[in-house]
C-alpha positions in Angstrom: 24.4 45.4 -22.4 26.9 44.2 -19.7 29.8 46.5 -18.7 32.6 45.4 -16.4 33.7 47.9 -13.7 36.2 47.5 -10.8 34.3 49.6 -8.2 30.7 50.7 -8.5 29.3 53.2 -6.0 25.6 53.7 -5.8 24.7 57.2 -4.8 26.4 60.6 -5.5 25.8 62.0 -2.0 28.5 62.9 0.5 29.7 59.4 1.3 29.6 58.2 -2.3 31.6 61.1 -3.7 34.0 61.1 -0.7 34.7 57.4 -1.3 35.2 57.9 -5.0 37.5 60.8 -4.4 39.5 58.9 -1.8 39.9 56.0 -4.3 40.9 58.5 -7.0 43.6 60.0 -4.8 45.0 56.5 -4.5 44.9 56.0 -8.2 41.8 53.7 -8.3 39.0 54.4 -10.7 35.4 54.0 -9.7 32.0 54.6 -11.2 29.4 56.5 -9.2 25.7 55.9 -10.1 23.2 58.7 -9.3 19.5 58.2 -10.0 18.7 61.9 -10.4 19.9 64.0 -13.3 22.2 66.2 -11.2 23.8 66.5 -7.7 21.1 66.6 -5.0 21.5 69.2 -2.3 18.5 68.5 -0.1 19.1 70.0 3.3 20.8 73.1 2.1 23.7 73.1 4.6 25.3 71.1 7.3 27.5 71.8 10.3 31.0 70.5 9.8 32.7 69.6 13.0 36.4 68.9 13.6 36.1 65.2 12.5 34.6 66.4 9.2 37.6 68.8 8.6 40.0 66.0 9.3 38.3 63.9 6.5 38.1 66.9 4.1 41.8 67.5 4.5 42.6 63.9 3.9 40.6 64.2 0.7 42.4 67.4 -0.3 39.5 69.8 -0.4 39.4 71.3 3.1 41.2 74.6 2.3 38.9 75.5 -0.6 35.8 75.1 1.5 37.4 77.0 4.4 37.7 80.0 2.2 33.9 80.1 1.5 32.6 79.6 5.1 33.0 81.5 8.3 34.6 79.8 11.4 32.1 79.5 14.3 33.3 80.8 17.7 31.0 78.8 19.9 27.6 77.3 20.8 24.9 79.3 22.5 21.7 77.7 23.9 18.6 79.4 25.2 15.1 78.6 26.4 12.1 79.1 24.1 9.9 79.4 27.1 11.7 82.2 29.1 13.9 83.6 26.3 16.9 83.4 28.6 20.3 82.1 27.7 21.0 78.7 29.4 24.6 78.0 28.3 27.4 79.3 26.2 30.4 77.2 25.1 33.5 78.5 23.2 35.1 76.4 20.5 38.6 77.8 21.3 39.8 75.0 23.5 41.8 72.2 21.8 40.6 68.6 21.8 42.7 65.4 21.7 42.9 65.7 17.9 43.6 69.4 17.6 41.5 72.5 17.2 37.7 72.5 17.5 37.2 73.7 13.9 33.4 74.2 13.2 31.7 75.8 10.2 28.3 75.6 8.6 29.0 74.5 5.0 26.6 74.9 2.1 25.7 71.4 0.9 26.0 72.3 -2.8 29.5 73.7 -2.4 30.6 70.6 -0.5 29.2 68.2 -3.2 30.6 70.3 -6.0 34.0 70.4 -4.3 34.0 66.6 -4.1 32.7 66.1 -7.7 35.0 68.6 -9.3 38.1 66.7 -8.2 36.9 63.5 -9.9 37.8 62.6 -13.5 35.2 63.2 -16.2 32.8 60.4 -16.5 33.1 59.2 -13.0 29.5 60.2 -12.1 26.8 58.7 -14.2 23.5 60.6 -13.7 20.0 59.3 -14.4 21.2 55.8 -13.4 18.7 54.2 -11.1 19.6 50.8 -9.7 16.6 48.4 -9.7 18.2 45.1 -8.6 21.4 43.3 -7.6 22.4 39.8 -8.6 25.5 37.6 -8.3 27.7 36.1 -11.1 30.6 34.2 -9.7 32.9 36.6 -7.9 31.1 39.6 -9.4 28.0 41.5 -8.5 25.5 42.3 -11.3 24.0 45.8 -10.9 20.9 46.2 -13.0 19.8 49.7 -14.0 16.4 51.0 -15.0 17.6 51.6 -18.6 18.5 48.0 -19.1 22.2 48.4 -18.5 23.9 45.7 -16.4 27.2 46.5 -14.6 29.5 43.7 -13.6 31.3 44.9 -10.5 34.3 43.6 -8.6 33.2 45.8 -5.7 29.8 47.2 -4.9 29.4 50.1 -2.4 26.0 51.3 -1.3 25.9 55.0 -0.6 22.2 55.2 -1.6 20.7 56.8 1.5 18.1 55.8 4.0 16.1 53.8 1.4 19.2 51.9 0.3 18.7 49.0 -2.0 22.3 47.8 -1.2 21.6 47.8 2.5 18.4 45.8 1.9 20.5 43.3 -0.1 22.9 43.0 2.9 19.9 42.2 5.1 19.4 45.5 6.9 15.9 46.5 7.9 14.4 49.8 6.8 15.3 52.6 9.1 12.8 53.4 11.8 10.7 56.5 12.1 11.2 58.6 15.2 7.9 60.3 15.2 9.7 63.6 14.8 10.1 65.8 11.8 12.6 68.5 10.8 12.2 71.6 8.7 15.5 72.8 7.3 15.9 76.2 5.5 18.3 78.6 4.1 18.0 82.4 4.1 19.9 84.7 1.9 20.4 88.3 2.9 21.2 91.0 0.2 23.5 92.7 2.7 25.3 91.4 5.8 22.9 89.4 8.1 24.7 90.8 11.2 24.9 87.6 13.2 28.0 86.7 15.2 29.6 83.5 14.1 27.8 81.3 16.6 25.8 78.1 16.6 22.5 79.3 18.1 20.0 76.7 19.6 16.7 77.2 21.3 14.9 74.5 23.4 11.5 74.1 25.1 8.0 72.8 24.9 9.1 69.8 22.8 10.7 71.9 20.1 14.3 72.4 19.1 15.3 75.2 16.7 18.5 76.8 15.6 20.3 79.2 13.3 23.9 79.1 12.0 25.6 81.6 9.7 27.4 80.0 6.7 29.1 83.3 5.6 28.3 87.0 5.7 25.0 86.8 3.8 23.6 83.3 4.3 22.1 81.7 7.4 21.0 78.0 7.7 18.2 77.3 10.1 16.3 74.2 11.4 13.3 73.3 13.5 12.6 69.8 14.8 9.5 68.7 16.6 6.9 65.9 16.9 4.0 66.8 14.6 0.5 65.7 15.1 -1.4 64.2 12.1 -2.9 67.6 11.3 0.5 69.3 11.4 2.0 66.7 9.0 -0.6 67.8 6.5 1.0 71.2 6.4 4.1 69.7 4.7 2.0 69.8 1.5 1.6 73.6 1.6 4.9 75.5 2.1 3.2 78.8 2.7 1.1 77.5 5.6 4.0 75.5 6.9 6.2 78.6 7.1 3.6 80.6 9.0 3.1 77.7 11.3 6.8 77.5 12.0 6.9 81.2 12.8 4.1 80.7 15.3 6.0 77.9 17.0 9.3 79.6 17.5 8.5 80.8 21.0 10.6 83.4 22.8 13.6 83.7 20.6 15.4 86.9 19.4 13.5 88.8 16.6 16.7 88.6 14.6 16.5 84.9 14.5 12.7 85.0 13.6 13.6 87.3 10.7 15.8 84.5 9.3 12.7 82.3 8.9 10.7 85.2 7.6 13.3 86.0 4.9 13.4 82.4 3.6 11.8 81.9 0.2 9.2 79.1 -0.1 11.5 77.0 -2.2 14.4 77.4 0.2 13.2 75.1 3.0 12.1 71.5 3.2 10.3 69.3 5.7 11.0 65.6 6.2 10.4 62.9 8.9 13.4 61.9 10.9 14.6 58.3 10.6 17.4 56.3 12.2 18.8 52.8 12.2 18.4 50.9 15.5 21.8 50.8 17.2 21.6 47.1 17.7 21.1 46.6 14.0 24.5 48.3 13.5 26.1 45.9 16.0 24.7 42.7 14.5 24.0 43.6 10.9 26.2 43.0 7.8 28.0 46.3 7.1 29.9 44.3 4.5 29.4 40.9 2.9 31.9 39.5 0.4 32.6 42.3 -2.0 29.6 44.5 -1.0 29.4 47.2 1.7 27.4 50.3 2.7 28.4 53.8 3.9 26.8 57.1 4.8 23.0 57.1 5.5 22.8 53.6 3.9 24.8 52.5 6.9 24.0 54.8 9.8 20.9 57.0 9.3 20.7 59.1 12.5 18.8 62.0 14.0 20.4 65.4 13.5 20.7 66.2 17.2 24.5 66.1 17.3 25.1 67.2 13.7 27.1 64.1 12.7 25.2 62.6 9.8 27.2 64.3 7.0 30.4 64.3 9.1 30.3 60.6 9.7 29.7 60.1 5.9 32.9 61.9 5.2 34.7 59.7 7.7 33.2 56.6 6.0 34.6 57.8 2.6 38.2 58.1 3.9 38.2 54.9 5.8 36.5 52.9 3.0 38.9 54.3 0.4 41.9 53.4 2.5 40.7 49.8 3.3 39.6 49.2 -0.3 42.7 50.8 -1.7 44.9 48.4 0.3 43.1 45.4 -1.2 42.9 46.6 -4.8 46.5 48.0 -5.0 47.9 44.8 -3.6 45.8 42.9 -6.1 47.4 44.9 -9.0 50.9 44.2 -7.7 50.3 40.5 -7.5 48.5 40.2 -10.8 49.5 37.3 -13.1 47.8 36.7 -16.4 48.6 32.9 -16.5 46.7 32.3 -13.3 43.6 34.5 -14.0 41.1 32.3 -12.2 43.2 31.8 -9.1 44.2 35.4 -9.1 40.6 36.5 -9.3 39.7 34.5 -6.3 42.7 35.9 -4.3 41.7 39.4 -5.3 38.1 38.7 -4.2 39.5 37.5 -0.8 41.6 40.6 -0.4 38.6 42.8 -1.2 36.5 40.9 1.3 39.2 41.3 4.0 39.5 45.0 3.2 35.8 45.6 3.5 35.7 43.6 6.8 38.4 45.9 8.1 36.3 48.9 7.1 33.2 47.4 8.8 35.2 46.8 12.0 36.4 50.4 12.1 33.0 51.9 11.4 30.7 49.6 13.5 31.3 51.0 17.0 31.8 54.5 15.7 28.4 54.4 14.0 26.7 52.7 17.0 28.1 55.4 19.3 26.9 58.3 17.1 23.4 56.9 16.5 23.0 56.2 20.2 24.3 59.6 21.4 22.1 61.4 18.9 19.0 59.6 20.2 19.8 60.4 23.8 20.6 64.0 23.1 17.4 64.4 21.0 15.3 62.9 23.8 16.5 65.5 26.3 16.5 68.4 23.9 12.9 67.9 22.8 11.3 66.5 26.0 8.4 68.5 27.3 7.1 69.2 30.8 8.1 71.5 33.6 10.5 69.1 35.3 12.4 68.2 32.1 12.5 71.9 31.0 14.0 72.8 34.4 16.6 70.0 34.4 17.6 70.7 30.8 18.0 74.4 31.3 19.6 74.3 34.7 21.8 71.2 34.7 21.8 69.3 31.4 22.6 72.2 28.9 26.4 72.0 29.5 26.4 68.2 29.2 24.4 68.2 26.0 26.5 70.9 24.4 29.7 69.2 25.5 28.7 66.0 23.7 28.8 68.0 20.4 32.5 68.5 20.8 33.2 65.2 22.5 31.8 63.1 19.6 33.4 65.3 16.9 36.9 65.0 18.5 37.8 62.2 16.2 40.3 61.6 13.5 39.5 59.1 10.7 43.2 59.1 9.6 44.9 59.7 6.3 44.4 58.1 2.9 48.0 56.7 2.8 48.3 52.9 2.8 51.1 50.6 3.8 
């Protein structure tokens, strides 16, 4: 069975839903394919920096999420070795693009906020893409159930193992040799934390805890595991105890967050990234196909920009694609269907090239910065610990705000 669709988006993650919602706001229908049977919320929560709130406001869902999450006042870093605070930074100061608005948002609430604004039938669950072919000006998207979708535009938002990115010629993302455990603790009463982004560094380990609201705290630990430590990922109980033993000299209050986390409320995964030069030279778009989100710029979590950049992608892509498709509809003529189809394809191609140009250097910058920050945050040794705690802490913390002081723009098109 072959079905014709204008825009097919592979993946109902942050970038896929943001792109679909952006197009919907412009009056353009899309179909989002999701291989699982429901929205996936792996990771539990994410820090949303000022650039993310600019994108969320452009999509029209910022205010609803603000009501459910506390505003963070600042960033506090301390040494896991000495237990002493190394730096504190307030988020009060304004950036070039306005207030430094920072919150820790529950991933399920973010995805639901995006999905709930879409028309019924936009998301098709249990729809795994197995291959991509070409048919004239269209892309043929083959699903595991035998369905074939004939798409005018194909957008890959299908994560680090993206089939669409592979079709465009991108290599598989590289492993960093590091892993991250991410968890989520729910307290029956108030957890008592101040609204701060708390981070702890030392001995090759980075950990942190961030309140989402009065009762929920998101936490993370990143480190470079040995082969024996990797085996712990198969046993959540042992992994939890091991994580508690590796926390070092951090406040008991923060340790209690990990202790209060249920075994099904944390997950461990290796960290991967795309080489920055692959972003510079690779095909972000080709004809009527492009990629966004982790399919484009998988990065380490050291500056908290993976999900934020995915939201930026969605707004920019919807705007660029909207210009092409809306102009196509205005110029449509039935008596010149073949010629018009080619002109529409060329407008789509131009729109996606514009998107790729806007996102190429931004993606390169974020991936590169995250790698550098991660290197210094998790480097071990007395000299590096001394330099990080005494001199580099303000610089590393400052990069969090510097890279998030960005505005992807509105959805409106000329």
